[in-house]
C-alpha positions as semicolon CSV with decimal commas, in nm:
position;residue;x (nm);y (nm);z (nm)
1;X;-4,376;0,569;-2,987
2;X;-4,485;0,628;-3,346
3;X;-4,617;0,368;-3,586
4;X;-4,467;0,254;-3,914
5;X;-4,702;0,156;-4,198
6;X;-4,603;-0,060;-4,493
7;X;-4,827;-0,131;-4,793
8;X;-4,683;-0,376;-5,046
9;X;-4,852;-0,491;-5,366
10;X;-5,185;-0,381;-5,220
11;X;-5,497;-0,440;-5,426
12;X;-5,862;-0,401;-5,328
13;X;-6,145;-0,532;-5,545
14;X;-6,509;-0,467;-5,460
15;X;-6,741;-0,738;-5,591
16;X;-7,116;-0,724;-5,640
17;X;-7,254;-1,047;-5,780
18;X;-7,083;-1,111;-6,112
19;X;-6,944;-0,760;-6,144
20;X;-6,630;-0,625;-5,980
21;X;-6,451;-0,295;-5,945
22;X;-6,081;-0,248;-5,874
23;X;-6,052;0,034;-5,620
24;X;-5,674;0,033;-5,571
25;X;-5,400;-0,165;-5,740
26;X;-5,026;-0,216;-5,703
27;X;-4,989;0,012;-5,402
28;X;-4,639;0,020;-5,255
29;X;-4,606;0,279;-4,982
30;X;-4,417;0,316;-4,653
31;X;-4,492;0,568;-4,381
32;X;-4,200;0,607;-4,145
33;X;-4,256;0,672;-3,773
34;X;-4,340;1,033;-3,699
35;X;-4,402;1,124;-4,063
36;X;-4,692;1,335;-4,192
37;X;-4,814;1,201;-4,527
38;X;-5,104;1,345;-4,726
39;X;-5,279;1,148;-5,000
40;X;-5,451;1,333;-5,283
41;X;-5,618;1,236;-5,608
42;X;-5,947;1,255;-5,799
43;X;-6,272;1,130;-5,649
44;X;-6,301;0,754;-5,651
45;X;-5,927;0,688;-5,671
46;X;-5,921;0,486;-5,350
47;X;-5,781;0,737;-5,100
48;X;-6,035;0,651;-4,833
49;X;-6,004;0,279;-4,909
50;X;-5,633;0,303;-4,834
51;X;-5,704;0,481;-4,506
52;X;-5,969;0,223;-4,407
53;X;-5,716;-0,054;-4,462
54;X;-5,464;0,133;-4,247
55;X;-5,728;0,161;-3,975
56;X;-5,812;-0,208;-3,989
57;X;-6,167;-0,128;-4,099
58;X;-6,117;-0,309;-4,431
59;X;-5,940;-0,644;-4,436
60;X;-6,062;-0,778;-4,772
61;X;-5,752;-0,677;-4,964
62;X;-5,486;-0,861;-5,159
63;X;-5,117;-0,802;-5,101
64;X;-4,955;-0,707;-4,773
65;X;-5,015;-0,446;-4,508
66;X;-4,818;-0,415;-4,185
67;X;-4,854;-0,179;-3,894
68;X;-4,546;-0,175;-3,675
69;X;-4,578;-0,228;-3,388
70;X;-4,895;-0,430;-3,432
71;X;-5,035;-0,295;-3,104
72;X;-4,981;0,070;-3,197
73;X;-5,260;0,295;-3,072
74;X;-5,455;0,460;-3,351
75;X;-5,726;0,721;-3,380
76;X;-5,942;0,825;-3,675
77;X;-6,090;1,161;-3,764
78;X;-6,347;1,178;-4,042
79;X;-6,526;1,447;-4,241
80;X;-6,819;1,435;-3,999
81;X;-6,743;1,462;-3,624
82;X;-6,954;1,156;-3,537
83;X;-7,022;1,275;-3,184
84;X;-7,275;1,110;-2,955
85;X;-7,562;1,363;-2,949
86;X;-7,677;1,268;-2,598
87;X;-7,335;1,333;-2,447
88;X;-7,178;1,669;-2,374
89;X;-6,852;1,769;-2,540
90;X;-6,661;1,665;-2,228
91;X;-6,840;1,332;-2,208
92;X;-6,780;1,262;-2,577
93;X;-6,406;1,291;-2,517
94;X;-6,424;1,106;-2,185
95;X;-6,610;0,818;-2,351
96;X;-6,299;0,684;-2,528
97;X;-6,103;0,702;-2,204
98;X;-6,371;0,523;-2,003
99;X;-6,370;0,252;-2,271
100;X;-6,003;0,195;-2,182
101;X;-6,089;0,131;-1,819
102;X;-6,012;0,477;-1,683
103;X;-6,247;0,596;-1,409
104;X;-6,518;0,843;-1,501
105;X;-6,372;1,109;-1,275
106;X;-6,025;1,085;-1,425
107;X;-6,167;1,052;-1,778
108;X;-6,361;1,377;-1,743
109;X;-6,059;1,553;-1,597
110;X;-5,838;1,444;-1,886
111;X;-6,114;1,522;-2,136
112;X;-6,121;1,878;-2,005
113;X;-5,747;1,905;-2,062
114;X;-5,779;1,795;-2,425
115;X;-6,071;2,029;-2,486
116;X;-5,850;2,309;-2,356
117;X;-5,583;2,206;-2,608
118;X;-5,827;2,270;-2,894
119;X;-5,961;2,592;-2,742
120;X;-6,291;2,463;-2,605
121;X;-6,248;2,512;-2,232
122;X;-6,584;2,686;-2,201
123;X;-6,778;2,436;-2,414
124;X;-6,728;2,118;-2,214
125;X;-7,085;2,094;-2,083
126;X;-7,254;2,180;-2,410
127;X;-7,416;1,917;-2,629
128;X;-7,317;1,876;-2,997
129;X;-7,640;2,044;-3,109
130;X;-7,529;2,357;-2,921
131;X;-7,195;2,373;-3,100
132;X;-7,102;2,501;-3,444
133;X;-6,965;2,261;-3,703
134;X;-6,612;2,383;-3,638
135;X;-6,650;2,338;-3,265
136;X;-6,786;1,988;-3,313
137;X;-6,484;1,898;-3,522
138;X;-6,259;2,037;-3,249
139;X;-6,430;1,803;-3,003
140;X;-6,366;1,515;-3,244
141;X;-5,999;1,616;-3,267
142;X;-5,974;1,633;-2,886
143;X;-6,132;1,286;-2,867
144;X;-5,879;1,149;-3,117
145;X;-5,584;1,297;-2,929
146;X;-5,716;1,181;-2,591
147;X;-5,616;0,820;-2,661
148;X;-5,256;0,941;-2,717
149;X;-5,238;0,778;-3,061
150;X;-4,920;0,657;-3,222
151;X;-5,103;0,674;-3,554
152;X;-5,355;0,941;-3,654
153;X;-5,570;0,870;-3,959
154;X;-5,762;1,165;-4,102
155;X;-6,014;1,146;-4,386
156;X;-6,097;1,495;-4,514
157;X;-6,157;1,621;-4,159
158;X;-6,190;1,989;-4,254
159;X;-6,368;1,966;-4,590
160;X;-6,717;2,038;-4,454
161;X;-6,606;2,356;-4,275
162;X;-6,589;2,715;-4,396
163;X;-6,240;2,817;-4,501
164;X;-6,173;3,043;-4,203
165;X;-6,259;2,767;-3,954
166;X;-6,068;2,508;-4,155
167;X;-5,759;2,731;-4,163
168;X;-5,768;2,771;-3,785
169;X;-5,801;2,396;-3,735
170;X;-5,510;2,330;-3,970
171;X;-5,295;2,563;-3,761
172;X;-5,409;2,389;-3,442
173;X;-5,331;2,049;-3,591
174;X;-4,978;2,156;-3,682
175;X;-4,923;2,297;-3,332
176;X;-5,061;1,987;-3,160
177;X;-4,858;1,752;-3,375
178;X;-4,541;1,945;-3,295
179;X;-4,595;1,865;-2,926
180;X;-4,562;1,492;-2,985
181;X;-4,428;1,291;-3,273
182;X;-4,710;1,093;-3,435
183;X;-4,742;0,916;-3,766
184;X;-5,018;1,084;-3,965
185;X;-5,197;0,970;-4,279
186;X;-5,414;1,256;-4,409
187;X;-5,657;1,211;-4,699
188;X;-5,779;1,524;-4,873
189;X;-5,906;1,670;-5,202
190;X;-5,750;2,005;-5,113
191;X;-5,406;2,025;-5,273
192;X;-5,311;2,348;-5,094
193;X;-5,410;2,191;-4,762
194;X;-5,198;1,883;-4,835
195;X;-4,891;2,090;-4,920
196;X;-4,934;2,315;-4,616
197;X;-4,971;2,031;-4,366
198;X;-4,766;1,739;-4,490
199;X;-4,401;1,655;-4,531
200;X;-4,485;1,433;-4,827
201;X;-4,779;1,435;-5,068
202;X;-4,868;1,106;-5,235
203;X;-5,060;1,145;-5,562
204;X;-5,302;0,874;-5,674
205;X;-5,436;0,820;-6,024
206;X;-5,794;0,790;-6,139
207;X;-5,975;0,457;-6,101
208;X;-5,821;0,217;-6,030
209;X;-5,611;0,401;-5,776
210;X;-5,237;0,375;-5,821
211;X;-4,958;0,592;-5,685
212;X;-4,829;0,803;-5,971
213;X;-4,604;1,043;-5,780
214;X;-4,469;1,148;-5,443
215;X;-4,378;1,510;-5,372
216;X;-4,161;1,600;-5,072
217;X;-4,258;1,936;-4,923
218;X;-3,915;2,060;-4,827
219;X;-4,017;2,365;-4,625
220;X;-3,947;2,433;-4,257
221;X;-4,222;2,483;-4,002
222;X;-4,403;2,695;-3,917
223;X;-4,527;2,758;-4,268
224;X;-4,738;3,038;-4,405
225;X;-5,036;2,935;-4,618
226;X;-4,959;3,222;-4,856
227;X;-4,595;3,120;-4,903
228;X;-4,534;3,133;-5,282
229;X;-4,322;2,819;-5,252
230;X;-4,634;2,629;-5,138
231;X;-4,810;2,752;-5,450
232;X;-4,527;2,605;-5,658
233;X;-4,554;2,272;-5,478
234;X;-4,931;2,271;-5,527
235;X;-4,878;2,331;-5,899
236;X;-4,649;2,028;-5,919
237;X;-4,902;1,810;-5,737
238;X;-5,184;1,928;-5,963
239;X;-4,979;1,845;-6,272
240;X;-4,927;1,491;-6,142
241;X;-5,301;1,456;-6,071
242;X;-5,387;1,572;-6,423
243;X;-5,138;1,324;-6,566
244;X;-5,278;1,047;-6,347
245;X;-5,633;1,117;-6,463
246;X;-5,524;1,101;-6,825
247;X;-5,352;0,768;-6,757
248;X;-5,638;0,616;-6,557
249;X;-5,776;0,284;-6,677
250;X;-6,132;0,175;-6,611
251;X;-6,184;-0,190;-6,515
């Protein structure tokens, strides 16, 4: 089962005393089940705000948001791995399974299987401090996949990594997603990354964030990062971002 997300007339205003700031406005967006959508735009355009609303972490919005089905399982992956430093890699993954009532023995067994999926079979008993940044993010990805999510929300998960590590994780993500249909909302500043990973790239304007364009990436998988057609798509997305910045209105 994959989730369907619907944003309609969405608006989010942050208030501080007598002052207020409109983060996103007039957002109409639908993510169909099993789709991979990337959201790009300049800093402060509300990309992460949109993702937080999708995750249920922010409920102070105006307009409508629906997640169908309402009980869809979701997982989040952020820029920082957010691992528990006192738990091993295996126990970090097992933690989310234990929280669902699965026995510790079974949780650790399943955690080992998901660590193997991301190429960390030999790192299960190491603590986060003993792992590189890329390995830590692999553990976080294994933890996210362990709950078998219908919806995967990703907020710049590879931006803090060196390009070689990030490229490998992008390839792993594509491979893992091909194994099961999931709805994915992926926030990034990296236009090339968005075009390589997603089926659709949503472009947001400068503050306040509005959707100014949607670009369908009509290329079969697997894709090559150096495919000149991806460069052309990235150029189109960049042009929309530049236009959105020039049209941005400050409130």
